[in-house]
C-alpha positions as CSV (number, residue, x, y, z in Angstrom):
1,M,-7.4,-18.2,21.9
2,R,-7.7,-19.6,18.5
3,A,-5.0,-19.2,16.1
4,L,-3.9,-20.8,12.3
5,V,-0.8,-22.8,12.7
6,L,1.2,-24.0,10.0
7,T,3.0,-27.3,10.9
8,G,4.7,-28.4,8.4
9,P,4.2,-28.2,4.4
10,R,1.2,-27.8,3.1
11,R,-0.8,-28.1,7.0
12,A,-2.6,-25.7,8.6
13,E,-5.0,-26.0,11.6
14,V,-6.1,-23.7,14.0
15,L,-5.4,-24.1,17.3
16,D,-5.9,-23.0,20.6
17,V,-3.1,-21.3,22.1
18,D,-2.2,-19.2,24.9
19,P,-3.6,-15.6,24.9
20,P,-0.1,-12.8,24.4
21,A,0.4,-10.2,27.3
22,A,1.8,-7.3,27.1
23,G,5.3,-7.1,27.8
24,P,6.7,-3.4,29.0
25,G,6.6,-1.2,25.4
26,Q,4.3,-3.6,24.2
27,V,0.6,-3.8,23.5
28,V,-1.7,-6.7,22.7
29,V,-4.4,-6.0,19.9
30,A,-7.7,-7.5,19.3
31,V,-7.8,-8.3,15.5
32,E,-10.5,-8.0,13.5
33,R,-9.5,-8.6,10.1
34,V,-6.5,-9.9,8.3
35,G,-5.1,-10.3,4.6
36,L,-3.7,-13.5,3.0
37,C,-0.2,-12.8,0.4
38,G,1.5,-14.5,-1.7
39,T,4.4,-14.6,1.5
40,D,1.5,-16.7,3.7
41,V,1.2,-19.2,0.6
42,E,5.3,-19.6,0.4
43,F,5.1,-20.5,4.1
44,F,2.2,-22.6,3.3
45,T,3.8,-24.5,0.2
46,G,7.0,-25.1,2.3
47,E,8.9,-22.2,-0.5
48,M,9.6,-19.5,1.4
49,A,13.4,-18.6,1.4
50,Y,12.8,-18.2,4.7
51,L,12.5,-22.1,5.6
52,H,15.7,-22.7,4.2
53,Q,17.9,-19.9,5.3
54,G,17.1,-20.2,8.6
55,H,15.5,-17.3,9.2
56,A,11.8,-19.4,10.2
57,A,10.8,-23.0,10.9
58,Y,7.2,-24.9,11.6
59,P,5.8,-24.5,13.5
60,L,4.3,-21.1,12.5
61,R,2.0,-18.5,12.9
62,P,1.1,-16.4,9.8
63,G,-0.4,-12.9,9.2
64,H,1.2,-9.4,8.4
65,E,-1.3,-7.4,6.7
66,W,-4.0,-6.6,9.8
67,C,-5.9,-4.3,11.9
68,G,-8.0,-4.2,14.9
69,T,-8.4,-2.5,18.5
70,V,-5.5,-2.4,21.2
71,A,-7.0,-4.1,24.0
72,E,-4.1,-4.7,26.3
73,I,-1.0,-2.2,27.0
74,G,2.0,-3.2,29.0
75,E,3.8,-1.0,31.2
76,G,5.6,2.3,29.8
77,V,3.0,2.6,27.1
78,D,0.8,5.7,26.8
79,P,-2.7,4.3,28.3
80,A,-4.1,6.8,25.4
81,W,-3.6,3.5,22.7
82,L,-6.0,1.7,24.6
83,G,-9.5,1.3,22.6
84,R,-7.6,2.6,19.4
85,R,-7.6,0.9,16.1
86,V,-4.8,0.3,14.5
87,T,-2.5,-1.7,12.3
88,G,1.3,-2.2,12.8
89,D,4.8,-2.3,11.2
90,T,5.6,-5.8,9.9
91,M,9.6,-5.0,10.2
92,L,10.5,-5.0,13.8
93,G,14.2,-3.8,14.2
94,C,16.6,-4.2,17.6
95,G,16.4,-0.5,18.1
96,A,19.8,-0.7,18.8
97,C,22.4,-1.4,16.1
98,P,23.5,1.4,13.4
99,R,20.9,0.4,10.7
100,C,17.9,0.8,13.1
101,L,19.4,4.0,14.8
102,R,19.4,5.7,10.9
103,G,16.1,4.8,10.8
104,R,16.3,1.4,9.1
105,Q,14.9,-1.1,10.9
106,H,13.3,-3.1,8.5
107,V,16.6,-4.2,7.0
108,C,18.0,-4.7,10.2
109,E,20.2,-7.9,11.4
110,E,18.5,-9.0,13.9
111,R,14.6,-8.1,13.4
112,H,11.8,-9.7,13.8
113,E,9.1,-9.6,11.1
114,V,5.2,-10.3,12.5
115,G,4.7,-13.6,11.4
116,I,7.4,-13.8,9.0
117,R,11.0,-14.1,10.6
118,R,12.0,-15.2,13.8
119,G,9.1,-16.8,15.1
120,W,7.1,-13.3,15.9
121,A,3.4,-14.8,16.1
122,G,0.8,-13.3,13.1
123,A,-2.0,-11.7,13.3
124,L,-3.8,-15.0,12.1
125,A,-5.0,-15.2,15.5
126,E,-7.8,-13.4,17.8
127,R,-4.9,-11.3,19.7
128,L,-1.8,-10.1,18.6
129,L,1.2,-8.9,20.4
130,V,3.1,-6.3,19.1
131,P,5.5,-3.5,19.6
132,A,3.8,0.1,20.7
133,A,6.4,1.4,18.6
134,S,5.1,0.1,15.7
135,L,1.6,1.0,15.6
136,H,0.0,3.1,13.4
137,P,-3.5,4.6,14.1
138,L,-6.7,4.3,11.6
139,P,-8.6,6.9,11.7
140,D,-12.4,6.3,11.2
141,E,-12.4,7.3,7.7
142,V,-10.3,3.9,6.8
143,S,-13.0,0.9,7.2
144,A,-11.1,-2.5,8.5
145,A,-10.9,-3.5,4.9
146,A,-8.5,-0.9,3.9
147,G,-7.0,-1.1,7.4
148,A,-5.6,-4.2,6.3
149,L,-4.5,-3.4,3.1
150,V,-1.9,-0.1,4.9
151,E,0.9,-2.9,4.6
152,P,0.7,-3.7,0.9
153,G,-0.1,-0.1,0.6
154,G,2.9,0.7,2.2
155,N,4.9,-0.9,0.0
156,A,3.2,0.3,-3.1
157,L,3.6,3.9,-1.8
158,R,7.1,3.3,-1.6
159,A,8.1,2.0,-4.7
160,V,6.3,5.0,-6.4
161,R,8.0,7.7,-4.3
162,A,11.0,5.6,-5.7
163,A,9.5,5.9,-9.4
164,G,9.6,9.3,-9.4
165,A,6.2,9.2,-10.1
166,G,4.1,12.6,-10.4
167,P,3.1,15.3,-13.3
168,G,4.7,14.8,-16.6
169,V,6.0,11.6,-15.7
170,R,5.4,8.3,-17.4
171,V,5.1,5.2,-15.1
172,A,4.4,1.5,-16.3
173,V,3.7,-0.5,-13.5
174,W,4.3,-4.8,-14.9
175,G,1.8,-6.5,-12.5
176,P,-1.6,-6.7,-12.1
177,G,-1.9,-8.2,-8.5
178,T,-2.1,-6.4,-5.3
179,I,0.8,-4.1,-5.1
180,G,0.7,-3.7,-8.8
181,L,-2.6,-2.2,-8.8
182,L,-2.1,-0.2,-5.4
183,S,1.8,0.9,-7.3
184,A,-1.0,2.2,-10.1
185,A,-3.8,4.0,-7.9
186,F,-0.4,6.0,-5.9
187,A,1.3,6.7,-9.1
188,A,-2.0,7.5,-10.5
189,S,-3.1,9.7,-7.7
190,A,0.6,11.5,-7.8
191,G,-0.5,13.1,-10.8
192,A,1.7,10.5,-13.3
193,E,0.4,9.3,-16.5
194,V,0.2,5.3,-15.7
195,H,0.5,2.0,-18.0
196,L,-0.7,-1.1,-16.5
197,V,1.0,-4.3,-18.3
198,G,-0.1,-8.0,-17.2
199,P,1.0,-11.2,-18.3
200,S,-2.2,-11.6,-20.6
201,A,-5.8,-10.0,-21.6
202,G,-7.4,-12.0,-19.1
203,A,-5.5,-10.4,-16.2
204,L,-6.2,-7.2,-17.1
205,A,-10.4,-7.5,-17.1
206,F,-9.8,-6.6,-13.7
207,P,-8.1,-3.7,-14.0
208,R,-9.9,-2.5,-16.8
209,L,-12.9,-2.6,-14.2
210,L,-11.1,-0.4,-12.0
211,G,-10.8,2.2,-14.6
212,H,-7.4,1.5,-15.7
213,R,-7.5,2.9,-19.3
214,N,-3.5,2.3,-20.5
215,V,-3.6,-1.7,-19.9
216,W,-1.6,-3.8,-21.9
217,T,-0.4,-7.2,-22.4
218,A,4.2,-7.3,-22.7
219,D,3.4,-8.3,-26.2
220,D,1.6,-5.3,-27.1
221,L,2.9,-2.7,-25.1
222,P,3.5,0.9,-26.9
223,D,6.6,1.9,-27.9
224,L,6.9,5.0,-25.1
225,P,9.5,6.8,-23.6
226,F,8.4,5.5,-19.8
227,D,10.4,7.4,-17.3
228,A,10.4,4.6,-14.6
229,I,8.8,0.9,-14.3
230,I,7.9,-0.7,-11.4
231,D,7.8,-4.2,-11.4
232,A,6.1,-5.8,-9.0
233,T,5.9,-9.5,-10.5
234,N,7.2,-12.8,-10.1
235,A,8.4,-13.5,-13.5
236,A,12.6,-13.6,-13.5
237,D,12.4,-12.0,-17.1
238,V,11.1,-9.0,-16.0
239,P,13.7,-7.0,-14.8
240,A,15.8,-7.4,-17.3
241,R,13.3,-6.3,-19.8
242,A,12.3,-3.5,-17.3
243,L,15.8,-1.9,-17.5
244,D,15.8,-2.4,-21.7
245,L,12.3,-0.3,-21.7
246,V,13.1,2.4,-19.5
247,E,14.2,5.5,-20.6
248,P,18.2,6.5,-19.9
249,G,18.4,8.7,-16.8
250,G,15.1,6.7,-15.7
251,R,14.3,4.9,-12.8
252,V,13.3,1.3,-12.2
253,V,12.2,-0.3,-9.1
254,Y,11.9,-3.6,-8.1
255,I,9.4,-4.6,-5.4
256,G,8.0,-8.2,-7.0
257,L,10.3,-11.3,-6.5
258,A,10.8,-14.5,-8.9
259,G,11.0,-17.8,-7.5
260,R,14.6,-18.3,-9.6
261,P,17.8,-15.5,-9.7
262,S,16.4,-12.3,-12.1
263,L,19.5,-11.0,-13.8
264,V,19.8,-8.0,-15.5
265,D,23.0,-6.3,-17.4
266,T,24.8,-4.0,-15.4
267,R,26.5,-2.8,-18.6
268,T,22.7,-1.4,-19.6
269,L,22.1,0.3,-16.0
270,A,25.2,2.0,-16.0
271,L,24.8,3.2,-20.0
272,K,22.1,4.5,-19.5
273,D,22.4,6.2,-16.1
274,V,19.6,5.0,-14.6
275,T,18.6,4.3,-11.1
276,A,17.6,1.0,-9.7
277,V,15.8,0.7,-6.5
278,G,15.0,-2.0,-4.4
279,V,11.9,-2.5,-1.6
280,L,11.7,-4.7,0.8
281,S,9.2,-3.5,3.1
282,G,6.4,-0.6,3.4
283,S,7.5,0.7,7.0
284,A,8.3,4.1,5.5
285,G,5.5,4.2,3.4
286,L,2.6,2.9,5.8
287,R,1.6,6.6,7.6
288,G,1.6,7.8,3.9
289,A,-0.6,5.0,3.2
290,V,-3.2,5.9,5.7
291,E,-3.4,9.2,4.9
292,H,-4.3,8.5,1.0
293,Y,-7.1,6.0,2.6
294,A,-8.2,8.3,4.6
295,R,-8.7,11.4,2.2
296,G,-9.9,9.1,-0.2
297,A,-7.0,9.7,-2.9
298,V,-6.6,5.8,-2.6
299,D,-9.4,3.2,-2.9
300,P,-7.9,-0.1,-1.6
301,E,-11.4,-2.1,-0.9
302,P,-12.3,-3.3,-4.6
303,L,-9.4,-5.5,-4.9
304,V,-10.9,-7.4,-1.8
305,A,-12.5,-10.3,-3.5
306,A,-14.0,-12.2,-0.5
307,T,-13.7,-12.4,3.2
308,V,-13.5,-15.9,5.1
309,G,-13.2,-17.1,8.3
310,L,-10.6,-18.2,10.3
311,D,-11.5,-21.7,10.2
312,Q,-11.1,-21.3,5.9
313,A,-8.0,-19.2,5.8
314,G,-5.6,-22.5,5.8
315,D,-8.7,-23.8,2.5
316,V,-7.2,-20.1,1.5
317,L,-3.6,-20.9,1.2
318,A,-4.0,-24.0,-0.1
319,G,-6.5,-22.3,-3.5
320,W,-9.7,-22.4,-2.8
321,R,-12.0,-19.6,-4.2
322,P,-14.6,-18.7,-1.8
323,P,-17.7,-19.4,-4.3
324,G,-19.2,-16.0,-4.5
325,A,-15.4,-14.0,-4.8
326,G,-15.2,-11.2,-6.6
327,P,-12.4,-10.2,-9.4
328,G,-10.5,-8.6,-7.0
329,P,-7.2,-10.5,-5.9
330,K,-7.0,-9.9,-2.2
331,I,-8.7,-12.6,0.1
332,H,-9.2,-11.3,3.9
333,V,-9.9,-12.7,6.9
334,M,-12.1,-12.4,9.8
335,T,-10.3,-13.2,13.1
336,G,-12.8,-12.1,15.4
337,D,-14.7,-8.5,16.3
338,G,-11.9,-6.4,16.8
339,L,-13.1,-5.4,20.3
340,P,-11.3,-5.3,23.7
């Protein structure tokens, strides 16, 4: 089968590789669509921390935001999975350690991460091998584009839940990228008053097209009492500023990662009685993201600027934007027809 392989920093090739076979408890998915994200770009450039920490190494096959159709099942897997449209969890825990047994498989020390950690081949290929236990079915109401946005949606929904978003709650979402825009959408669907903060007026043009009214740069953010702030940026200075701006007794959610250490004053954290939450994965939010998409509470499709073929995925990782691409932040890759 064909698969995108990163053979070194800034080296991406579509190669013919052996197709996977489903072992006990596993399935093979005919991949239909994959989203490219910042993690994939960092693997392409060689900047991804896992490469320097020993958790990942070249050659590497990326892709962890995906949807497709179950084409093959292994021993012990319910035959009802065959032919079903699915997406799946990126975080594959060992299943036996105390963290996994407590439902925290996404922080299992021995976890694999699809297309990211410990060599588990990713979805930028015609076929993908995953455990059946990691699957989430996609109803007919969820399109392929939305299905490949379930993984970032799960992350955003976890951030929104951690922020305590709901009626009467004022939330500032810092960062108008994919996670920030999805967080703003989930928070709005929960009934919160949402404010979106971006680095420049130009970066806020697309959120305005989506219908967000309260959009600000960091310099013109109004002096309002924010009950919660979600940091979905890669800016090292935002975590401390979020802590300064949030109301006493409020909540700050850190889901963005900067390229250098982000420092906060824990005296401020304690004296303001602020709850700070870090979000690593979308695992616990995947089902909720599917449900929101299926009932139309959140529409992620406008975030997709363009869809390209597998042969163009490496160019996108290198910074190429397809001619005619829309204003959204996400590029999708069609790897096949999604059929067995």
